[in-house]
PDB file with one MODEL, atoms N, CA, C and O in Angstrom:
MODEL        1
ATOM      1  N   UNK A   1     137.102 -79.578 128.632  1.00  0.00           N
ATOM      2  CA  UNK A   1     138.200 -78.843 128.030  1.00  0.00           C
ATOM      3  C   UNK A   1     137.851 -77.440 127.728  1.00  0.00           C
ATOM      4  O   UNK A   1     136.848 -77.202 127.056  1.00  0.00           O
ATOM      5  N   UNK A   2     138.570 -76.541 128.155  1.00  0.00           N
ATOM      6  CA  UNK A   2     138.196 -75.140 127.689  1.00  0.00           C
ATOM      7  C   UNK A   2     138.535 -74.890 126.149  1.00  0.00           C
ATOM      8  O   UNK A   2     139.298 -75.628 125.526  1.00  0.00           O
ATOM      9  N   UNK A   3     137.964 -73.893 125.650  1.00  0.00           N
ATOM     10  CA  UNK A   3     138.301 -73.443 124.271  1.00  0.00           C
ATOM     11  C   UNK A   3     139.667 -73.247 123.998  1.00  0.00           C
ATOM     12  O   UNK A   3     140.146 -73.689 122.953  1.00  0.00           O
ATOM     13  N   UNK A   4     140.384 -72.600 124.862  1.00  0.00           N
ATOM     14  CA  UNK A   4     141.890 -72.247 124.738  1.00  0.00           C
ATOM     15  C   UNK A   4     142.629 -73.642 124.815  1.00  0.00           C
ATOM     16  O   UNK A   4     143.527 -73.904 124.015  1.00  0.00           O
ATOM     17  N   UNK A   5     142.276 -74.435 125.688  1.00  0.00           N
ATOM     18  CA  UNK A   5     142.979 -75.866 125.780  1.00  0.00           C
ATOM     19  C   UNK A   5     142.738 -76.614 124.564  1.00  0.00           C
ATOM     20  O   UNK A   5     143.635 -77.290 124.060  1.00  0.00           O
ATOM     21  N   UNK A   6     141.447 -76.522 124.008  1.00  0.00           N
ATOM     22  CA  UNK A   6     141.207 -77.282 122.803  1.00  0.00           C
ATOM     23  C   UNK A   6     142.003 -76.683 121.622  1.00  0.00           C
ATOM     24  O   UNK A   6     142.543 -77.463 120.837  1.00  0.00           O
ATOM     25  N   UNK A   7     142.110 -75.372 121.446  1.00  0.00           N
ATOM     26  CA  UNK A   7     142.879 -74.912 120.443  1.00  0.00           C
ATOM     27  C   UNK A   7     144.356 -75.318 120.463  1.00  0.00           C
ATOM     28  O   UNK A   7     144.969 -75.703 119.467  1.00  0.00           O
ATOM     29  N   UNK A   8     144.905 -75.185 121.783  1.00  0.00           N
ATOM     30  CA  UNK A   8     146.364 -75.614 121.977  1.00  0.00           C
ATOM     31  C   UNK A   8     146.450 -77.117 121.614  1.00  0.00           C
ATOM     32  O   UNK A   8     147.415 -77.475 120.939  1.00  0.00           O
ATOM     33  N   UNK A   9     145.566 -77.992 121.983  1.00  0.00           N
ATOM     34  CA  UNK A   9     145.720 -79.360 121.754  1.00  0.00           C
ATOM     35  C   UNK A   9     145.786 -79.573 120.222  1.00  0.00           C
ATOM     36  O   UNK A   9     146.650 -80.306 119.741  1.00  0.00           O
ATOM     37  N   UNK A  10     144.821 -78.894 119.413  1.00  0.00           N
ATOM     38  CA  UNK A  10     144.722 -79.113 117.944  1.00  0.00           C
ATOM     39  C   UNK A  10     146.064 -78.761 117.326  1.00  0.00           C
ATOM     40  O   UNK A  10     146.612 -79.505 116.513  1.00  0.00           O
ATOM     41  N   UNK A  11     146.598 -77.565 117.747  1.00  0.00           N
ATOM     42  CA  UNK A  11     147.855 -77.078 117.223  1.00  0.00           C
ATOM     43  C   UNK A  11     149.003 -78.010 117.682  1.00  0.00           C
ATOM     44  O   UNK A  11     149.937 -78.295 116.932  1.00  0.00           O
ATOM     45  N   UNK A  12     148.900 -78.435 118.845  1.00  0.00           N
ATOM     46  CA  UNK A  12     149.935 -79.515 119.341  1.00  0.00           C
ATOM     47  C   UNK A  12     150.010 -80.755 118.418  1.00  0.00           C
ATOM     48  O   UNK A  12     151.034 -81.161 117.870  1.00  0.00           O
ATOM     49  N   UNK A  13     148.832 -81.269 118.332  1.00  0.00           N
ATOM     50  CA  UNK A  13     148.751 -82.543 117.352  1.00  0.00           C
ATOM     51  C   UNK A  13     149.253 -82.272 116.021  1.00  0.00           C
ATOM     52  O   UNK A  13     150.006 -83.046 115.430  1.00  0.00           O
ATOM     53  N   UNK A  14     148.811 -81.106 115.519  1.00  0.00           N
ATOM     54  CA  UNK A  14     149.236 -80.812 114.062  1.00  0.00           C
ATOM     55  C   UNK A  14     150.672 -80.631 113.956  1.00  0.00           C
ATOM     56  O   UNK A  14     151.321 -81.260 113.120  1.00  0.00           O
ATOM     57  N   UNK A  15     151.280 -79.679 114.881  1.00  0.00           N
ATOM     58  CA  UNK A  15     152.813 -79.409 114.806  1.00  0.00           C
ATOM     59  C   UNK A  15     153.511 -80.665 115.060  1.00  0.00           C
ATOM     60  O   UNK A  15     154.478 -80.924 114.343  1.00  0.00           O
ATOM     61  N   UNK A  16     153.179 -81.447 115.934  1.00  0.00           N
ATOM     62  CA  UNK A  16     153.901 -82.712 116.373  1.00  0.00           C
ATOM     63  C   UNK A  16     153.923 -83.665 115.135  1.00  0.00           C
ATOM     64  O   UNK A  16     154.985 -84.244 114.905  1.00  0.00           O
ATOM     65  N   UNK A  17     152.931 -83.868 114.375  1.00  0.00           N
ATOM     66  CA  UNK A  17     152.800 -84.771 113.343  1.00  0.00           C
ATOM     67  C   UNK A  17     153.592 -84.170 112.109  1.00  0.00           C
ATOM     68  O   UNK A  17     154.193 -84.938 111.358  1.00  0.00           O
ATOM     69  N   UNK A  18     153.596 -82.966 111.921  1.00  0.00           N
ATOM     70  CA  UNK A  18     154.331 -82.292 110.832  1.00  0.00           C
ATOM     71  C   UNK A  18     155.784 -82.228 111.106  1.00  0.00           C
ATOM     72  O   UNK A  18     156.606 -82.487 110.227  1.00  0.00           O
ATOM     73  N   UNK A  19     156.124 -81.878 112.340  1.00  0.00           N
ATOM     74  CA  UNK A  19     157.616 -81.943 112.552  1.00  0.00           C
ATOM     75  C   UNK A  19     158.178 -83.310 112.504  1.00  0.00           C
ATOM     76  O   UNK A  19     159.260 -83.501 111.950  1.00  0.00           O
ATOM     77  N   UNK A  20     157.458 -84.351 113.092  1.00  0.00           N
ATOM     78  CA  UNK A  20     157.918 -85.826 112.995  1.00  0.00           C
ATOM     79  C   UNK A  20     158.113 -86.176 111.597  1.00  0.00           C
ATOM     80  O   UNK A  20     159.102 -86.797 111.208  1.00  0.00           O
ATOM     81  N   UNK A  21     157.120 -85.758 110.800  1.00  0.00           N
ATOM     82  CA  UNK A  21     157.192 -86.168 109.317  1.00  0.00           C
ATOM     83  C   UNK A  21     158.475 -85.546 108.628  1.00  0.00           C
ATOM     84  O   UNK A  21     159.095 -86.182 107.776  1.00  0.00           O
ATOM     85  N   UNK A  22     158.865 -84.213 109.055  1.00  0.00           N
ATOM     86  CA  UNK A  22     159.942 -83.631 108.462  1.00  0.00           C
ATOM     87  C   UNK A  22     161.308 -84.007 109.161  1.00  0.00           C
ATOM     88  O   UNK A  22     162.364 -83.526 108.751  1.00  0.00           O
ATOM     89  N   UNK A  23     161.255 -84.892 110.242  1.00  0.00           N
ATOM     90  CA  UNK A  23     162.309 -85.352 110.933  1.00  0.00           C
ATOM     91  C   UNK A  23     162.880 -84.387 111.899  1.00  0.00           C
ATOM     92  O   UNK A  23     164.067 -84.470 112.216  1.00  0.00           O
ATOM     93  N   UNK A  24     162.045 -83.411 112.419  1.00  0.00           N
ATOM     94  CA  UNK A  24     162.552 -82.468 113.409  1.00  0.00           C
ATOM     95  C   UNK A  24     162.098 -82.908 114.777  1.00  0.00           C
ATOM     96  O   UNK A  24     160.935 -83.295 114.896  1.00  0.00           O
ATOM     97  N   UNK A  25     162.948 -82.886 115.878  1.00  0.00           N
ATOM     98  CA  UNK A  25     162.419 -83.242 117.147  1.00  0.00           C
ATOM     99  C   UNK A  25     161.424 -82.306 117.761  1.00  0.00           C
ATOM    100  O   UNK A  25     161.562 -81.089 117.636  1.00  0.00           O
ATOM    101  N   UNK A  26     160.516 -82.786 118.360  1.00  0.00           N
ATOM    102  CA  UNK A  26     159.330 -82.072 119.023  1.00  0.00           C
ATOM    103  C   UNK A  26     159.466 -81.842 120.461  1.00  0.00           C
ATOM    104  O   UNK A  26     158.659 -81.084 120.999  1.00  0.00           O
ATOM    105  N   UNK A  27     160.357 -82.385 121.129  1.00  0.00           N
ATOM    106  CA  UNK A  27     160.412 -82.392 122.577  1.00  0.00           C
ATOM    107  C   UNK A  27     160.369 -81.087 123.289  1.00  0.00           C
ATOM    108  O   UNK A  27     159.767 -80.996 124.359  1.00  0.00           O
ATOM    109  N   UNK A  28     161.027 -79.993 122.709  1.00  0.00           N
ATOM    110  CA  UNK A  28     161.045 -78.636 123.331  1.00  0.00           C
ATOM    111  C   UNK A  28     160.233 -77.574 122.675  1.00  0.00           C
ATOM    112  O   UNK A  28     160.488 -76.381 122.835  1.00  0.00           O
ATOM    113  N   UNK A  29     159.236 -78.017 121.922  1.00  0.00           N
ATOM    114  CA  UNK A  29     158.344 -77.014 121.264  1.00  0.00           C
ATOM    115  C   UNK A  29     157.330 -76.420 122.242  1.00  0.00           C
ATOM    116  O   UNK A  29     156.646 -77.148 122.961  1.00  0.00           O
ATOM    117  N   UNK A  30     157.250 -75.183 122.258  1.00  0.00           N
ATOM    118  CA  UNK A  30     156.198 -74.508 123.215  1.00  0.00           C
ATOM    119  C   UNK A  30     155.198 -73.824 122.401  1.00  0.00           C
ATOM    120  O   UNK A  30     155.571 -73.174 121.425  1.00  0.00           O
ATOM    121  N   UNK A  31     153.938 -73.910 122.715  1.00  0.00           N
ATOM    122  CA  UNK A  31     152.861 -73.320 122.017  1.00  0.00           C
ATOM    123  C   UNK A  31     152.257 -72.214 122.959  1.00  0.00           C
ATOM    124  O   UNK A  31     152.029 -72.439 124.147  1.00  0.00           O
ATOM    125  N   UNK A  32     152.034 -71.122 122.411  1.00  0.00           N
ATOM    126  CA  UNK A  32     151.516 -69.991 123.068  1.00  0.00           C
ATOM    127  C   UNK A  32     150.230 -69.248 122.385  1.00  0.00           C
ATOM    128  O   UNK A  32     150.157 -68.990 121.184  1.00  0.00           O
ATOM    129  N   UNK A  33     149.318 -68.976 123.274  1.00  0.00           N
ATOM    130  CA  UNK A  33     148.159 -68.254 122.642  1.00  0.00           C
ATOM    131  C   UNK A  33     148.433 -66.808 122.552  1.00  0.00           C
ATOM    132  O   UNK A  33     148.724 -66.133 123.540  1.00  0.00           O
ATOM    133  N   UNK A  34     148.337 -66.346 121.369  1.00  0.00           N
ATOM    134  CA  UNK A  34     148.673 -64.920 121.132  1.00  0.00           C
ATOM    135  C   UNK A  34     147.327 -64.165 121.270  1.00  0.00           C
ATOM    136  O   UNK A  34     147.368 -63.052 121.795  1.00  0.00           O
ATOM    137  N   UNK A  35     146.284 -64.599 120.902  1.00  0.00           N
ATOM    138  CA  UNK A  35     145.017 -63.890 120.959  1.00  0.00           C
ATOM    139  C   UNK A  35     143.802 -64.864 120.939  1.00  0.00           C
ATOM    140  O   UNK A  35     143.828 -65.905 120.282  1.00  0.00           O
ATOM    141  N   UNK A  36     142.707 -64.465 121.712  1.00  0.00           N
ATOM    142  CA  UNK A  36     141.566 -65.377 121.838  1.00  0.00           C
ATOM    143  C   UNK A  36     140.381 -64.535 121.890  1.00  0.00           C
ATOM    144  O   UNK A  36     140.382 -63.532 122.605  1.00  0.00           O
ATOM    145  N   UNK A  37     139.318 -64.876 121.156  1.00  0.00           N
ATOM    146  CA  UNK A  37     137.989 -64.201 121.335  1.00  0.00           C
ATOM    147  C   UNK A  37     136.864 -65.143 121.237  1.00  0.00           C
ATOM    148  O   UNK A  37     136.917 -66.087 120.449  1.00  0.00           O
ATOM    149  N   UNK A  38     135.838 -64.933 122.007  1.00  0.00           N
ATOM    150  CA  UNK A  38     134.547 -65.730 121.957  1.00  0.00           C
ATOM    151  C   UNK A  38     133.479 -64.855 121.850  1.00  0.00           C
ATOM    152  O   UNK A  38     133.384 -63.861 122.570  1.00  0.00           O
ATOM    153  N   UNK A  39     132.564 -65.192 120.892  1.00  0.00           N
ATOM    154  CA  UNK A  39     131.323 -64.515 120.762  1.00  0.00           C
ATOM    155  C   UNK A  39     130.166 -65.480 120.627  1.00  0.00           C
ATOM    156  O   UNK A  39     130.174 -66.307 119.714  1.00  0.00           O
ATOM    157  N   UNK A  40     129.224 -65.416 121.448  1.00  0.00           N
ATOM    158  CA  UNK A  40     128.170 -66.500 121.481  1.00  0.00           C
ATOM    159  C   UNK A  40     128.727 -67.846 121.425  1.00  0.00           C
ATOM    160  O   UNK A  40     129.576 -68.171 122.256  1.00  0.00           O
ATOM    161  N   UNK A  41     128.347 -68.634 120.559  1.00  0.00           N
ATOM    162  CA  UNK A  41     128.851 -70.001 120.418  1.00  0.00           C
ATOM    163  C   UNK A  41     130.055 -70.089 119.628  1.00  0.00           C
ATOM    164  O   UNK A  41     130.514 -71.215 119.437  1.00  0.00           O
ATOM    165  N   UNK A  42     130.635 -69.101 119.143  1.00  0.00           N
ATOM    166  CA  UNK A  42     131.860 -69.175 118.327  1.00  0.00           C
ATOM    167  C   UNK A  42     133.048 -68.726 118.964  1.00  0.00           C
ATOM    168  O   UNK A  42     132.949 -67.900 119.871  1.00  0.00           O
ATOM    169  N   UNK A  43     134.265 -69.200 118.579  1.00  0.00           N
ATOM    170  CA  UNK A  43     135.485 -68.579 119.133  1.00  0.00           C
ATOM    171  C   UNK A  43     136.606 -68.770 118.108  1.00  0.00           C
ATOM    172  O   UNK A  43     136.545 -69.580 117.184  1.00  0.00           O
ATOM    173  N   UNK A  44     137.676 -67.917 118.364  1.00  0.00           N
ATOM    174  CA  UNK A  44     138.825 -68.032 117.449  1.00  0.00           C
ATOM    175  C   UNK A  44     140.066 -67.684 118.291  1.00  0.00           C
ATOM    176  O   UNK A  44     140.058 -66.820 119.168  1.00  0.00           O
ATOM    177  N   UNK A  45     141.179 -68.461 117.939  1.00  0.00           N
ATOM    178  CA  UNK A  45     142.489 -68.371 118.739  1.00  0.00           C
ATOM    179  C   UNK A  45     143.498 -68.257 117.702  1.00  0.00           C
ATOM    180  O   UNK A  45     143.478 -68.941 116.679  1.00  0.00           O
ATOM    181  N   UNK A  46     144.406 -67.362 117.981  1.00  0.00           N
ATOM    182  CA  UNK A  46     145.692 -67.229 117.184  1.00  0.00           C
ATOM    183  C   UNK A  46     146.836 -67.768 118.047  1.00  0.00           C
ATOM    184  O   UNK A  46     147.024 -67.316 119.176  1.00  0.00           O
ATOM    185  N   UNK A  47     147.601 -68.732 117.522  1.00  0.00           N
ATOM    186  CA  UNK A  47     148.625 -69.358 118.278  1.00  0.00           C
ATOM    187  C   UNK A  47     149.973 -69.275 117.499  1.00  0.00           C
ATOM    188  O   UNK A  47     149.999 -69.147 116.275  1.00  0.00           O
ATOM    189  N   UNK A  48     151.073 -69.353 118.260  1.00  0.00           N
ATOM    190  CA  UNK A  48     152.400 -69.504 117.584  1.00  0.00           C
ATOM    191  C   UNK A  48     153.180 -70.535 118.406  1.00  0.00           C
ATOM    192  O   UNK A  48     152.784 -70.848 119.529  1.00  0.00           O
ATOM    193  N   UNK A  49     154.236 -71.043 117.889  1.00  0.00           N
ATOM    194  CA  UNK A  49     155.059 -71.949 118.526  1.00  0.00           C
ATOM    195  C   UNK A  49     156.472 -71.599 118.371  1.00  0.00           C
ATOM    196  O   UNK A  49     156.829 -70.698 117.612  1.00  0.00           O
ATOM    197  N   UNK A  50     157.379 -72.380 119.161  1.00  0.00           N
ATOM    198  CA  UNK A  50     158.754 -72.055 119.011  1.00  0.00           C
ATOM    199  C   UNK A  50     159.469 -73.059 118.009  1.00  0.00           C
ATOM    200  O   UNK A  50     160.686 -73.242 117.985  1.00  0.00           O
ATOM    201  N   UNK A  51     158.596 -73.647 117.234  1.00  0.00           N
ATOM    202  CA  UNK A  51     159.133 -74.594 116.199  1.00  0.00           C
ATOM    203  C   UNK A  51     159.956 -73.849 115.133  1.00  0.00           C
ATOM    204  O   UNK A  51     159.651 -72.691 114.848  1.00  0.00           O
ATOM    205  N   UNK A  52     160.989 -74.468 114.535  1.00  0.00           N
ATOM    206  CA  UNK A  52     161.700 -73.771 113.538  1.00  0.00           C
ATOM    207  C   UNK A  52     161.075 -73.507 112.239  1.00  0.00           C
ATOM    208  O   UNK A  52     161.706 -72.903 111.372  1.00  0.00           O
ATOM    209  N   UNK A  53     159.835 -73.933 112.037  1.00  0.00           N
ATOM    210  CA  UNK A  53     159.217 -73.630 110.778  1.00  0.00           C
ATOM    211  C   UNK A  53     158.576 -72.284 110.692  1.00  0.00           C
ATOM    212  O   UNK A  53     158.165 -71.840 109.620  1.00  0.00           O
ATOM    213  N   UNK A  54     158.483 -71.565 111.941  1.00  0.00           N
ATOM    214  CA  UNK A  54     158.018 -70.241 111.913  1.00  0.00           C
ATOM    215  C   UNK A  54     156.537 -70.089 111.371  1.00  0.00           C
ATOM    216  O   UNK A  54     156.193 -69.167 110.631  1.00  0.00           O
ATOM    217  N   UNK A  55     155.732 -71.058 111.805  1.00  0.00           N
ATOM    218  CA  UNK A  55     154.412 -71.027 111.381  1.00  0.00           C
ATOM    219  C   UNK A  55     153.504 -70.362 112.491  1.00  0.00           C
ATOM    220  O   UNK A  55     153.831 -70.365 113.677  1.00  0.00           O
ATOM    221  N   UNK A  56     152.331 -69.786 112.013  1.00  0.00           N
ATOM    222  CA  UNK A  56     151.351 -69.213 112.855  1.00  0.00           C
ATOM    223  C   UNK A  56     150.127 -69.769 112.637  1.00  0.00           C
ATOM    224  O   UNK A  56     149.803 -69.946 111.463  1.00  0.00           O
ATOM    225  N   UNK A  57     149.234 -70.144 113.667  1.00  0.00           N
ATOM    226  CA  UNK A  57     148.050 -70.829 113.514  1.00  0.00           C
ATOM    227  C   UNK A  57     146.833 -70.120 113.941  1.00  0.00           C
ATOM    228  O   UNK A  57     146.894 -69.387 114.928  1.00  0.00           O
ATOM    229  N   UNK A  58     145.660 -70.278 113.247  1.00  0.00           N
ATOM    230  CA  UNK A  58     144.473 -69.782 113.581  1.00  0.00           C
ATOM    231  C   UNK A  58     143.483 -70.917 113.661  1.00  0.00           C
ATOM    232  O   UNK A  58     143.231 -71.664 112.715  1.00  0.00           O
ATOM    233  N   UNK A  59     142.922 -70.991 114.899  1.00  0.00           N
ATOM    234  CA  UNK A  59     141.848 -72.029 115.170  1.00  0.00           C
ATOM    235  C   UNK A  59     140.434 -71.435 115.330  1.00  0.00           C
ATOM    236  O   UNK A  59     140.185 -70.618 116.216  1.00  0.00           O
ATOM    237  N   UNK A  60     139.594 -71.834 114.518  1.00  0.00           N
ATOM    238  CA  UNK A  60     138.202 -71.189 114.589  1.00  0.00           C
ATOM    239  C   UNK A  60     137.198 -72.316 114.838  1.00  0.00           C
ATOM    240  O   UNK A  60     137.207 -73.385 114.229  1.00  0.00           O
ATOM    241  N   UNK A  61     136.364 -71.982 115.759  1.00  0.00           N
ATOM    242  CA  UNK A  61     135.300 -72.947 116.128  1.00  0.00           C
ATOM    243  C   UNK A  61     133.988 -72.326 115.689  1.00  0.00           C
ATOM    244  O   UNK A  61     133.747 -71.164 116.017  1.00  0.00           O
ATOM    245  N   UNK A  62     133.177 -72.985 115.012  1.00  0.00           N
ATOM    246  CA  UNK A  62     131.842 -72.513 114.479  1.00  0.00           C
ATOM    247  C   UNK A  62     130.851 -73.357 115.352  1.00  0.00           C
ATOM    248  O   UNK A  62     130.743 -74.560 115.119  1.00  0.00           O
ATOM    249  N   UNK A  63     130.125 -72.763 116.350  1.00  0.00           N
ATOM    250  CA  UNK A  63     129.137 -73.388 117.120  1.00  0.00           C
ATOM    251  C   UNK A  63     128.015 -73.766 116.312  1.00  0.00           C
ATOM    252  O   UNK A  63     127.414 -74.798 116.613  1.00  0.00           O
ATOM    253  N   UNK A  64     127.589 -72.978 115.179  1.00  0.00           N
ATOM    254  CA  UNK A  64     126.408 -73.274 114.440  1.00  0.00           C
ATOM    255  C   UNK A  64     126.756 -74.634 113.646  1.00  0.00           C
ATOM    256  O   UNK A  64     125.858 -75.463 113.498  1.00  0.00           O
ATOM    257  N   UNK A  65     127.883 -74.843 113.197  1.00  0.00           N
ATOM    258  CA  UNK A  65     128.214 -76.042 112.497  1.00  0.00           C
ATOM    259  C   UNK A  65     128.788 -77.175 113.267  1.00  0.00           C
ATOM    260  O   UNK A  65     128.869 -78.301 112.775  1.00  0.00           O
ATOM    261  N   UNK A  66     129.217 -76.869 114.563  1.00  0.00           N
ATOM    262  CA  UNK A  66     129.874 -77.893 115.239  1.00  0.00           C
ATOM    263  C   UNK A  66     131.127 -78.376 114.713  1.00  0.00           C
ATOM    264  O   UNK A  66     131.421 -79.568 114.799  1.00  0.00           O
ATOM    265  N   UNK A  67     131.973 -77.420 114.109  1.00  0.00           N
ATOM    266  CA  UNK A  67     133.190 -77.667 113.245  1.00  0.00           C
ATOM    267  C   UNK A  67     134.212 -76.785 113.857  1.00  0.00           C
ATOM    268  O   UNK A  67     133.922 -75.684 114.324  1.00  0.00           O
ATOM    269  N   UNK A  68     135.482 -77.305 113.851  1.00  0.00           N
ATOM    270  CA  UNK A  68     136.714 -76.546 114.154  1.00  0.00           C
ATOM    271  C   UNK A  68     137.655 -76.460 112.877  1.00  0.00           C
ATOM    272  O   UNK A  68     137.894 -77.483 112.234  1.00  0.00           O
ATOM    273  N   UNK A  69     138.158 -75.297 112.536  1.00  0.00           N
ATOM    274  CA  UNK A  69     139.066 -75.120 111.417  1.00  0.00           C
ATOM    275  C   UNK A  69     140.423 -74.704 111.882  1.00  0.00           C
ATOM    276  O   UNK A  69     140.554 -73.798 112.705  1.00  0.00           O
ATOM    277  N   UNK A  70     141.386 -75.319 111.395  1.00  0.00           N
ATOM    278  CA  UNK A  70     142.691 -75.010 111.691  1.00  0.00           C
ATOM    279  C   UNK A  70     143.413 -74.367 110.381  1.00  0.00           C
ATOM    280  O   UNK A  70     143.474 -75.047 109.357  1.00  0.00           O
ATOM    281  N   UNK A  71     143.922 -73.142 110.415  1.00  0.00           N
ATOM    282  CA  UNK A  71     144.704 -72.537 109.346  1.00  0.00           C
ATOM    283  C   UNK A  71     146.078 -72.321 109.763  1.00  0.00           C
ATOM    284  O   UNK A  71     146.318 -71.854 110.876  1.00  0.00           O
ATOM    285  N   UNK A  72     147.083 -72.659 108.865  1.00  0.00           N
ATOM    286  CA  UNK A  72     148.490 -72.475 109.137  1.00  0.00           C
ATOM    287  C   UNK A  72     148.976 -71.304 108.162  1.00  0.00           C
ATOM    288  O   UNK A  72     148.625 -71.207 106.986  1.00  0.00           O
ATOM    289  N   UNK A  73     149.758 -70.511 108.768  1.00  0.00           N
ATOM    290  CA  UNK A  73     150.379 -69.285 107.969  1.00  0.00           C
ATOM    291  C   UNK A  73     151.831 -69.304 108.349  1.00  0.00           C
ATOM    292  O   UNK A  73     152.234 -69.824 109.389  1.00  0.00           O
ATOM    293  N   UNK A  74     152.664 -68.667 107.389  1.00  0.00           N
ATOM    294  CA  UNK A  74     154.089 -68.445 107.694  1.00  0.00           C
ATOM    295  C   UNK A  74     154.251 -66.864 107.503  1.00  0.00           C
ATOM    296  O   UNK A  74     153.790 -66.238 106.547  1.00  0.00           O
ATOM    297  N   UNK A  75     154.915 -66.367 108.471  1.00  0.00           N
ATOM    298  CA  UNK A  75     155.144 -64.943 108.469  1.00  0.00           C
ATOM    299  C   UNK A  75     156.213 -64.671 107.339  1.00  0.00           C
ATOM    300  O   UNK A  75     157.257 -65.320 107.284  1.00  0.00           O
ATOM    301  N   UNK A  76     155.892 -63.671 106.441  1.00  0.00           N
ATOM    302  CA  UNK A  76     156.717 -63.552 105.268  1.00  0.00           C
ATOM    303  C   UNK A  76     157.753 -62.392 105.595  1.00  0.00           C
ATOM    304  O   UNK A  76     158.927 -62.524 105.248  1.00  0.00           O
ATOM    305  N   UNK A  77     157.341 -61.315 106.227  1.00  0.00           N
ATOM    306  CA  UNK A  77     158.190 -60.277 106.637  1.00  0.00           C
ATOM    307  C   UNK A  77     157.532 -59.341 107.564  1.00  0.00           C
ATOM    308  O   UNK A  77     156.313 -59.423 107.718  1.00  0.00           O
ATOM    309  N   UNK A  78     158.301 -58.364 108.266  1.00  0.00           N
ATOM    310  CA  UNK A  78     157.856 -57.480 109.225  1.00  0.00           C
ATOM    311  C   UNK A  78     158.316 -56.121 108.757  1.00  0.00           C
ATOM    312  O   UNK A  78     159.512 -55.875 108.600  1.00  0.00           O
ATOM    313  N   UNK A  79     157.381 -55.262 108.539  1.00  0.00           N
ATOM    314  CA  UNK A  79     157.767 -53.862 108.144  1.00  0.00           C
ATOM    315  C   UNK A  79     157.409 -52.895 109.142  1.00  0.00           C
ATOM    316  O   UNK A  79     156.296 -52.924 109.666  1.00  0.00           O
ATOM    317  N   UNK A  80     158.372 -51.949 109.473  1.00  0.00           N
ATOM    318  CA  UNK A  80     158.112 -50.888 110.440  1.00  0.00           C
ATOM    319  C   UNK A  80     157.656 -49.786 109.608  1.00  0.00           C
ATOM    320  O   UNK A  80     158.239 -49.439 108.580  1.00  0.00           O
ATOM    321  N   UNK A  81     156.486 -49.181 110.120  1.00  0.00           N
ATOM    322  CA  UNK A  81     155.927 -48.080 109.575  1.00  0.00           C
ATOM    323  C   UNK A  81     155.783 -46.925 110.597  1.00  0.00           C
ATOM    324  O   UNK A  81     154.875 -46.948 111.427  1.00  0.00           O
ATOM    325  N   UNK A  82     156.691 -45.903 110.534  1.00  0.00           N
ATOM    326  CA  UNK A  82     156.771 -44.939 111.586  1.00  0.00           C
ATOM    327  C   UNK A  82     155.443 -43.979 111.546  1.00  0.00           C
ATOM    328  O   UNK A  82     154.789 -43.783 110.522  1.00  0.00           O
ATOM    329  N   UNK A  83     155.184 -43.472 112.698  1.00  0.00           N
ATOM    330  CA  UNK A  83     153.881 -42.617 112.762  1.00  0.00           C
ATOM    331  C   UNK A  83     154.242 -41.319 112.062  1.00  0.00           C
ATOM    332  O   UNK A  83     153.404 -40.425 111.950  1.00  0.00           O
TER     333      UNK A  83
ENDMDL
END
């Protein structure tokens, strides 16, 4: 399984469990990778979903520790700053 596939799978399992717990249907949720980077044995992916909870996910793999971390964030607001 590729690193990107692993990140999507982890977010998929997390979102599915959370939405089912909250009583929200999961059938039509789409997961997209917004950004991905790999350096040596480490990688990080930023992912979003079409779920109504508006969460944003950061999946980080530490090759040194052999551990993967999943962080969840909610977008608070979007401010336009003109040039």
